[in-house]
Phi, psi and omega in degrees: 000133181282158176303324180293316181291324172300310178302320185287327180292308184290329170301314183296313176308317178287323172299315179297317179299322175299322176283345180256050176264093194277160167279167187295350178301334179267147195274339187207141167279163177233112169264112188303131180292131177280343179199168180288128189257359183264358188248140169277171184298319177298320180290324179295316179294320182284332176300305181307324175288318183275351173258000174300129185297143183286154165238004178250107180251023174278346181208159171293159173275161182301139171069014188294324178304323188275073187306322186256028184061220182285346175276001185300141177264133169256023178300153175303142182288118181203192176300336174272017190286348177255004184254011178281146174281160170311132190290340185260003174292159180281176179293315180300320185286332176302326186280332174284326177290322178291323173296318180294317179299320175300320181285333177294324184270352184294128177268126181279150178232164188288158173268152354280153176213153185290332178271079190292340184275353184244357183271168177118358175318131171072225012296327172260140193199161172255326185208155185269353184205161178295317188296331180303325174277306181269065189306123176060027183057030187244204187280133174286181174208159175293153180296145184223137171057040176089357177292163179277175190258044187298329182255017184204135184221176175252119168280137191246125183202154166231160178289171173294146178248352182220156172306327181296317182288320172307311174309331174288322172294312184292334178266015173062021176286328178220171183254329175196204181227129181287155169312132191291345183251307196264351172082206184274354175200154179287118165265118189262009180226151176213155179292160180307142181076012177222140182287140168288159186289334182157178183238128169306128177242130175238128175245130175254138162238161186251129176249126185293143167230121185273112180283172185299330184265013181092344173310133178254125181246123180271125175260139186265117178252118182272150172225133191254134166216186181228131179248151176068035167312118191268340187238025180106192191267155170291152177295158193291336179248019174279133179254156185250121183235105180283145185213126173270151173299137179271160175289159198251355184295143171068016188292321181295328174292321177295310178303332180281351182291140181295140180295333176296331183279335175283309181305328182291345175257358177282142187204070193296332175255017180049050186300334179267359172070025175272357179095347181250124186236054181295138178239151179278149168265135183244127184220166173265142179287131185291339179272320186256341183083359177291152185272127183221180177270125185281142180209001181238143180101157182302338181235026177051040188276350182236140180272342180222160178302321184292318173309308180300314186290315185284337168297316180288323177298321179286303186287312186287318194244342188071036180250129183269148176223167178308332184279326182228086188264022174286116181293346179258013175055232187269015178299133180261164172317327183283346183258071190299330184293326186286311187286001175270346178280156180293151177240173196259005180293134183234105182318327183285338182256340179155177181275348180239166178290335170238072178297168175299144013264031182296310182295313186305317184291313184294319183299315176301315174302311183291334184278348183240023174274124193285156165277119180294147183298147173296158176237148168067022181298341172261003177298125181308319188281335176293320177298314175304317177297322173304312174301318179294322183300312185286323186283337177283344180096010183295329184286354172305319178247318182272074179306127177302302194217162173215156161254121187295178186277147169284350178264011184296150186304316179269130171295343176289346179260354194277137165054055187247132163284125191229154179236068183282341187057060181202146172258354174070016180254171179269139182221138175291129184240023164083172193297322187301320191259001180294144172246359183062017185256119172282126174230089182072239179283341179278130183269186185286005186245348196258149171215142173292142187290124175286137177304144180256347183301134184088343191281350168297346186255010193286326179286329182291315188275309187250000171075013176216175178228042182260134190229172187081180190287345177232018171071014181296325181283128178267356168200188187282331182291314180298321181301318183288315176295341169287346182289135180217196177069230179303330190264002188296317182298319178287324176299313188286330173305313180297312183296323183271000189276164178291154182306324182296315183294321177298321185291321175300316184288322179301314175302321176301317179297320174305333180277351176286000000 
C-alpha cells in the first residue's frame, strides 16, 4: 500500500467512525478497520506483493487462471459453468451444497396447497423460484420479443420527506422508503384470484456515439414506465429503478475480503485528484442491526449473502423466512386484497413459510458457486487487451485482485488470491446511467462496481450478451461506452484507442 493510500484509509476510517455514532436502537457501532488484523507481518508482505498491479504484460501473471483461488472450478466450459461448487469444500459440504441447490431451484406454489412445505408463493411476486431469476446461476436480461420480465424487475422507492425520515437513512435504519401502495418493487405476477400490480414497459431509442476513428456505435437508451396499475397511482415522488439479476458466482469469496482492503481503495473526496472518488456503502445487517460494509447488490445495499437472499425470498417470491418473517412479502397495507389471501406458514413446520434450515442451505449454496477458470490467459491479443485495460484506467474501479481474510468463516474461502476485477465501492457513473433512486448511502448516480469475473461466459451460460444494471448494453463495447461520471476518462480512452486495441480489450474481457 502506498503512503498516500494508507493516509487516505486512515483518514476515511476516522471520518466514518465519527459518522457512526449510533442511537441505542443499534446493537453495535462499527469502527472501520484501518488495516488488516488477520495477518502477521510476513503474511502482510506477501499479500502486498501478490496484489500489487502488474506492469509486465508480456505473459500471464502467476495463478491468473485460478480466478477464485483454490475454489476455482476447472470443469469443462458449457451451460453449467456457473453451477459448480467451490472446488475446495469438503465432501460433507458437497451434500449441503446440493441440498441448497435443490431449494434454490424449488418452485413455490400458492396457498393453500397439499404440498404444505412448498406453498406460500406471493400473494404478489416476480418469480416462483430463485433459479427463475438467476437462470443457470447467471445473469438476467430485459424482456425481449414478448418474453416476461422474470429475471428483471423495477425497484420502487421514494426519498425522505421529513427530517425524521432522513435521520432514519442517516443512521442506517433504512435505505429508503417504499411506495406507499406498491411497496419496494413492482410485482408483475399474482396468485389466482388476485391482480398483479402492473407490467413493466420499456421503450428504447438509439443514440449515436462516435469513436475516435469515426466509427459510429448506436447505444440503446431505455425509458421505463408501468402499465395496468391495479391498485391506484404511484406516489408522486416514487422512482423506478430497473434491475436485472446478477450472476451468482464467487459470492462467498467476495464476502471473505477483509473490509480494510476494500476501504483502502476508497477516496470519497478524490484527495489524490485522479477523478475517481469511490465511496464505501455502510449498511445495517438485517438480522442483528449491526453496522457493516455493504458489498452485495447493484448499490451494495446488503452486507451479507444471507441478507441478499432473505430480501429476494421476500420481495421476489413472497416467501417469509426467519430473517424477513412477513408472510405477505411486499404487499403493502394499501393492498387489502393481497393481505386477505391465505399464506403458507405451517405451525408444525415453523413460524415462517421457509423456516430454518432453508436459509442456511440456500445461503451456503450461494456462498459456494465456484468461479470458472480463466481461459486464453497467454493469448497475445488477450495480453494486449489486458494492457489496454490497465492503461485506459479501468483498474481504478475494477480492482483486479485481493487476498481474502484468514478469518473467513468457511476454511474454503480463507487466504485465497482471487481476481474479481471490482473494488466493491460506489461510484458516480454519470447522467446516462443514473436512476435517480437513493439506496442508503448511494445516490441516484452511484452504482457498486460489478465484478467482471465470469462475464466472458455470459453468452455460453445464458445465451445473451446484455450488460449493465438494466441490460441496455447489447455487447461489451456498448457497456463500456455507457460509462460516464468517474469512468468518463477511461471510456474516452477506450473510444479513442485504435480499433485493434479496442478489439484486444474486448478479447481480454471475454477471457474472464
